[in-house]
N, C-alpha and C positions, 0 to 999 in steps of 0.2 A: 465602756459601754456609753453608747451614744445618747447625747442630752436629749435628741427629739424625741425618742421613743423608749428610751431605757432598755434597748435591746429586745423589745418585744418580737415575736416570732410574726410572720406573715398571717397565720392562722389566727393569732390574738387581735391583730389588726382588723381583719375582716369581721371578727366578732364586735370589735369596739363600737362601730357605728350603730350595730343592733342594740348593744347595751344602751348607749346613749339615747336612742329612739324610745326604748322602754322607759328610760326614766323621765323622758318628756311626756310619755303617755300619761304616766303617774300624775306629772306635774298638771297637766290639763284637767284631769280627774279630780285631783285634790281639791279639798275645801277646808277651812280651818275648823276644829271642834268648837263647841261652845265654852269649853275649858280652855287649857293650855294650848296655845296656837300649833297646829301641825306644821312641821318644818321638814322640808325635803330639799335635798341638795346632791352633790356629786363632786369628786375630784375629777377634773375633766381632763387635765394634762399632767403627764408623768414623766419624770426625768431623774437621771441621777443626781442632778443639782436643784431641781426645782419640783414643788408640787403646786398646782393652781387648780382652784375651782370655784364653786358659787354654791349659795344656799336660796332658796325661795321661800320668803316669808310674807304674810299680810302686810300692806302698807301700814305704817305706823307702829310696827312692832318695835319694843324698845331694844336697842343695840345688845346683842349676845356674842359672846366669842366663840371662835372655833380653835380647838386645842389640837396640838400635835403630840403624839404619845409614841415613845420606844419602849416596848414591853409594858411595863408598869409604872414607867417615869413619864410624867407629863413635861415635856421639854419647853414646849412654847404655847403661847395663846395670843391670838390675832382678832381683832374686829373686822369683820368684812365690811366692804365698801359699798354703800348703796348706788345703783346706778352703773356700776363698772360693766363695761361690755366685754372685758378681757380681749378686745382688738386693739386697745391701747394706741399709742403713738410710739414707734420705735425709732430710735435713732442708732447710728452705729456707735458701739461702745468705743470709748476713745483708744483703746489698744487693738482693735479689730479692723484695721484698715480706713479708708477714708469716710469721713462724715457724709451722710446722704440726707435727702429730705425725708421728712415722715412719711412712713409708709404702715399699712395696716399689719398687725401681727397675726398670722394663721400658722401656728405651730401645734404639733403634738398629735396624738392619735385621733382625738375627735375635737378639733378646734371649734365646733359649734357651726350654726348656720350663719349666713352672712350678716354683718351688721351686729354681731353678737347676740341676735335674738336667741332666747332660751325658751320660747313658746309656754311661758307661765302666764297664769292670770294673775300673779301677786309680785311682789317686789323682789329683783334680783339682786343679791349682794355678793362680791367677788372677794376671794382671799387668795393668797399664795405663802408659801413656806420655803426658804432656801435650805436644802438639807444635805448638801455634798459632804459635810463633816460628819454626818450622822452614822453613815454605814460602818465607821471604824469601830462603833459601839454594839455592833449586831453580828450575832451568828445567823446561819441560815434557818434555824429554828425560831428564831425572834420574829415579832410582828411589829410593823410601824403602821399606826393608824391614825386617822384625822376624824376628830369627833366634834359634834355640834349638840349641845344639850344631853352630854354623856352618851349619844348614840353614834356608832361608827359610820360616817359617810361611805357610799359605795365609790370605788375607785374604778374607772373605766378600764376594762381589760384585766383587771386583778381581783374582783371581788370586793371585800372589806378590807383588806389587808395588804402591805407589801412586805416582802421577805428578800433578804439580799441573796444574790446568786452564790457568794463565797463568803467565808467567815472573816469578820473584821478580827483584829488584835485584841480588841476589848469586849466588855460585855455590858449590857444594861445596868448592872449593879456597879461597874466602875463609872458609868455615867451618872447614876443616882450619887455617887459620892461626890463627883465634881460639882454637880448641881447644887449640893448641900454646902459646898465650899464657896459658892458664890458664882460659878460658871455658868455661862447662859449661851444659847444659839443666836449667834450674830445675824445680821442683816445679809451676810454673804454665806452664810451656813456653816459657819465654823464654831466650833465649841471653845470658848476663851473666858477669862476671869471678866466679869462684869466691869464695864467702865465706870460704874458709879463707886467701886471699891478699889479699882487699881489705881493707886494713888501715884506710883511711879509712872504710870503711863500719862496720868493727868498732869504731872510736874513737867514731863518730857513735852507733851502737846502745848503747853502754856508757854514754854520756852521756844519753840518753833513759832507760835504765834507772834510773840512779842518781837522776835527777829524779823519776821515777814512784816508786821505792820509798821516796824521802823524805818525799813527800806521804802516800801511803798509810801509811807506818809512823807518821808522826807524828800524822796527822788520824784516822787509824782502827785503829792498833795492829796492823795485819797485815804480817806478813814477804812481801815480794814476791820469788818464787823462779823459776828457769828451769823452763819447762813445755814439753811437746810437743815439736816438733822441736829447740828450743835444749837441752833437756834431754837428749834422745837424743844428741845430739851432745857434751854434756859428759859423759855416761857412756861412750859407746862409742867416741868419738874423742879426747876431750880438748880438743874445741873446735867450732867452727862444722862443720856439714854442708855440703860445698861447693854442693850444689844447693838448699840452703835459701833462702827468699826474704825471710824477715823474723826478728824476735826474739820469742819467745813466752815470756810470763811469766804467774804466776797468784798468787792468794793464796787461803787458806782463809778463809771467812766464818765468824764466829761464830754464824750463824743456822742454823736446822735446817729451814727450808722453802725451797722454791724462790722463791716470790713475795718473801719477805723478802730473800733473798740478791741477787735482781734489783734490789729497790729500793735496797739499799746501792750496788751498782754505779752507779746513777744518781748519788748523792750523790758517789761517788768521782770520777765523770766531771766534775761540776761543781767538786770541789775542785781537780782538775788543771787545768781551764780557768782557775779563780781563780789558780793558781800560773803561768800564762802559758804553758801548753802548749795545743795545738791537739788537740781531741778529737772522734771520730767514734763513736758509740754505735751497735753492730749489734744484731742479735737475740740473739746469743750470745757477744758479746765486745765488748771498748772497743778501737778504733784510737787510738792516741796518736801525734801528729806534732810533730816540731819545727817551730814556726811559721815559722821562717826557711828551712827546708829540707823541704816538704812531702812531698817524694818518700821521705823517710827516716820509718820508722814502727816501732813495737813495738805487739804484741797482748797485752791484759791480759785473763786470762780468770778468771771467778769460780768458785770450788769450794765445796762445803760438805758437811758430814757430816749425813744426815738423821736422823729420829727412830730408825730402825733402826741408826744409826752406821755406815752405808755412805758412802763418799766419792761424791759425786755431782758430774758434770762436765756442763755445759750443752752444751759443743761436742761431748761424746761420747769414747768410747774404743773402741778396736778389739781390746782383749784380752777375755779371758773370766774372770779372777780378780776377786776382791772384796778391795777395800782398806777396812779398818775404822778407826774412830777409834783402836782400841788400836794400830793398826799405825802410825800416825802420831806420830813422835818430833821433829817439828819440823824446823829447817833447819839447813845448815852451810855455810860459804863456802868456795869452791874457785876455784883460779886459772882464769882462763879470757882469750882473747885480747882485750887491751884493759883488763884489770883483773880484779876478782874478783866472783863472782856468788854468790848463794845457791843452793843446790839442796835437795830434801827430804833429810833425814838418810838415809831408806830410798830412796835414789834408784834403785837396779836395780828395786826391788820396784814403784815407781811407774811406770818405764819399761814393765816388763812388764804392768802393769795398763792402761797406755794402749794400748801397741802390740802386745801378746801375746808368747808365749813365742820366736817367732823373731825378736825385736827386734835380734838381732845381726847380722842380715844386711842389708845396704845395700839400700833400696828407692826409688831416685830416683822411681819411678814410683808410689809409694804413693798411692792414692786414698781419701779418707774416704768418700765414698759407697758405694764398693764394699766398705769394710772396716768400718764402723762397726758395732760390736754393742750399744751401750748408749748412752742419751742422756739427760739430765735436762731433759725438755720443759717441766716446771713452773718452770723458772729462766729461761726466756726472756724478753726484754725485749719489752714491748709497743710498738705504734706510738705510744700516748700518751707512754710514757716516752721513747722515741727522740725524739720531736719536741720534748719539753721540753729534752733536752740539744743538739738540733740548733738551735734558736733560741737558745738561750743562746750557743752557739758563733758562731752567725751575727753576731749583735748585738755581739759581743765584738770581731769583725775587721771588721765592715762600718758604716759611717755614711753619712748621706744629708743633705745640707745644706738641699736645696729640698723643697718638697711635692711629691707625685706628680701626674700628669696627671688622676687622678681627683678628687684636691683641688681642681685648677684648675676642673674641671667643677662640682663641688659648690659651692666657695666663690663662684662668679660668680652663683649663683642669689639672686634679689632676696627669696625666701621662706625663705632659710635661717634657721633659728632662732638665738638669740644664744648659746644653750648646746649644745655638742657633746660626745656621749660617744663615744670614738674605742675600739670593743671590738677586741681583738687588736692593741693599737698598737704593738706592737714597741718600737723605740728611740725613738718619738715623732715621727718625721718628719713625718707630716701633722697631729699634735696641735700641734706647734710652730707649723706653718704657719697652722693654723686661729687659735692664739694671737696670732701676729703681726698677723692680719687683724683683731684686736680681739674675738674671742669667748672667752668662758669655756669651758675643756676639761677634761675629765677622761678621762685614758688608762688602759684596763685591759689588763692582760696577766699570763699565769701565769708568765713568765719574770722572776726576780729581777734576773738580769744585764741584761735590757732595761729593765726599769724604772728600775734605778740610771743606766744611760746616758741614758735619756730625762729623767730629774729632773736629772742635771748638765746636759744640753744646755739645759733649759729656763731652769735657775739662771743659766747662762753667757749666754743671751740676754735675761736681765732680763724673762721672762715670769712676772710674779706671779699671772696668773689661769689659769696651766696647772699642772695637778696630775696625778699618775700614782699609781696603785694597784695592787698586786699582787692579781690575782683571777683564780683558776681556774673557769673558766665550766663545767668538767665537773662541779663540787662542786655537789650539790643545795642550792639556794638563795643560793648565793655571788653570782650575778649579780643575782638580783632585790633582794637587799639593797643591792648598790652602786648598782643603777640608782634604787631608791627614794631613797637618800641624795641622788644627784644632783638628781633631779627636785624633792626637798622644798627645796632651795635654789636653784632655777632661778626666773627671772623669765620667764613666758612658754613656748612650746613649746621641746622639746628635739629635737636631731637625733642618731639613733642611726646611727653611722658604722661600716661594717665592709669594710675594704679588704683584698683577698687574705687574708682570714681564713677564710672558709666552705669553701674548698677545702682547708684544712689541717687540718680536724677531721672525725671520722667523722659519719656521718648521725645517729646518736643524740644527739651533742653539739649538732650543728646545730639539732635538734628543740628541745633544752634552751634554747638560746640565743634561738630565735625565739619559744618559749613565754613565756619571761622578758620578752622586748621587748612582746610583746603584752599580757601581763598588767599592765604597768607603762605602757604607752604612754596618752596622753591625745589626745582630737580635737585635730588640729592639729600633732602631733608628726610628725618627718619620719623616714624610713627611707632609708638610702643604702647600698648594697652594691656590689662588684665582686668576681668570682671566675671561676676558669677553668671552661669547660663541657666537656661530652663530647666536643665537636669538637677539643678540644686534648690529649685524651689521648695520642694517638700521635706528637706533635710532640716534638722534642728539647728539652731543658731544660737551661739553663746550670748551675742549682742542682738537682741530679738526685736526691741522696740524702737525700730525707726524703718524708714521706708527703703525698701528694696525693690529693684525691678529686674525680671529674669527674661533674657533674650535668648534667641537661637545664634550659636555660634555660627552656623553656615550662612544665615541671613547676613549677619554683619560683615562677614568676609565678602561676600558678594556686593554689599553695599561700599564697602572701603575700596574695593578694586574698580568696580563700575561706575559709581556715582562720584566717588571723591579722587579717582586719579592715583592710588597708590597701588605698588606692586608688592604682594606678600612675599616675604623673604623666609618666615618661620612663623607657625602656629601650631597650637596643641589644645585639645580640650579633655579635661580629665582630673582625677584627685591626685593627691600626693604634691601638689605643686606647692601649696602653702597652708600646711596644717597649723591650727592654733589650739593650744589645750587639746580638747578632745573633740574638735570641729575639723573636718577635712573637707573643705567645700569643693563643688565640682567648678573649675574655673576655665575660661578660654584665655589663653595668652596669643597676642599676635604681635609680631614686628614686621613694619612694611617701610618701603621707601617711595618716595615720590618720584616718579618717572619723569622724563624729559617732556616738555611741552609739544 
């Protein structure tokens, strides 16, 4: 069911605006009674993963929670945030494409008028709940409600409650048992054991934190301290927040610009990888996993003070205060479940900067997209930086003994030259296979980890005519220099071999690569490439968390012939060419020869 509108019909969408208008009319006419204040509100956005809404109360009304109920079970309670516009500041989630500048959020059935106005004479307070794990505990007859002061709030397009379209495997009674056993609704909408009582998880997090802090401290000289939800828990509750889902930590870079701070995070990621941890670099943070228990992770955030001495946070903050270099007085160690952690010496000031002046109010439904007030976009990680870390991590944990099916195709050709340049060779899988078949091979890759693995593998196999060189093809002139060196030492034609490489680089880098090959290729040299095409874009991927570009096979062939001067000898586009586990990608294979000048 789509997250934008939870599968609402067109008729319901048309009615949604009318419902919202009627609610706003009530708000304009509403006035508080002389007794308990009259409270109005609405669940304005409805999705399978999230509910978001607001209440309207007289200014100065003491904070009161909004609660989430599944049948008779109160599952969560959160304090609405005053002044929230629900237009927020959206940044691309680190696993959903490139980072972008902040943009206003306008999603849902009734996203509200421009600038977040709710046409109320009173104070607007916003809230949200993540709910994707709730549906498993509901049958079609059960009701999910959102309440304030024990009154069900209207849900745009649905009345006063939601019911699932299909039956879950469990019931509210099962949910009640889990809640009684200490389970909670997490910030990501899952039902799990509270982090306050999950001692096994606490011990694992502390172990990951210590290993991370040791590497970052010894190699880069930075203190790694609790940040975001973990810091909030340490200050407000003396431990973990029950509904939190991970361990957040950070360091303050010594650099004063976003690009420099981002580049340092890349080096930190590679150092942690070298230390035996598994890393996953996102656009605004680094995920760090225990390689033996991949479900366990901590998040490392890079912070820096800019030239104006303001603390900058690429993930963002939800407060309105400014924290300067003069406010920063280092870190201190505090007791924490499972051990001791570092926190900022000015911990409360940092928490207020990050979460706002109402940070003492528990908000299990806190949502960054709705609440973010500032973000350091200039310190986001680029696709190229993420790819560098991704492939280093990939080759650190994966190895292949035999050549690929594309190697089998190319190697079987009687016109294959005696020298092969494997561009984007990775761990040298096909390079070693060509070497074992009697050819001289030079493998090129930007990943130091991959080249180290490839060199070790060739040495172990006794392949003396196979060599590997670190080469970043995106650097102007780097590939030309490497190709010219190979060609100078070659006897006869050379084969330029690119398997699963071109779809892993941006179009501009592909142009650089093809131009370099075209400028150094001689008549008789061979070109062989295999890559995913635009027909594969919508298919599921086993290794999905890295950059891929999908292009037209027909357009590529035309460019290869007309722009770069190669004659296509063989090409094919389709599936069945290189299946892997349960994935069978749509690939384009092309073999071409450089014609006479």
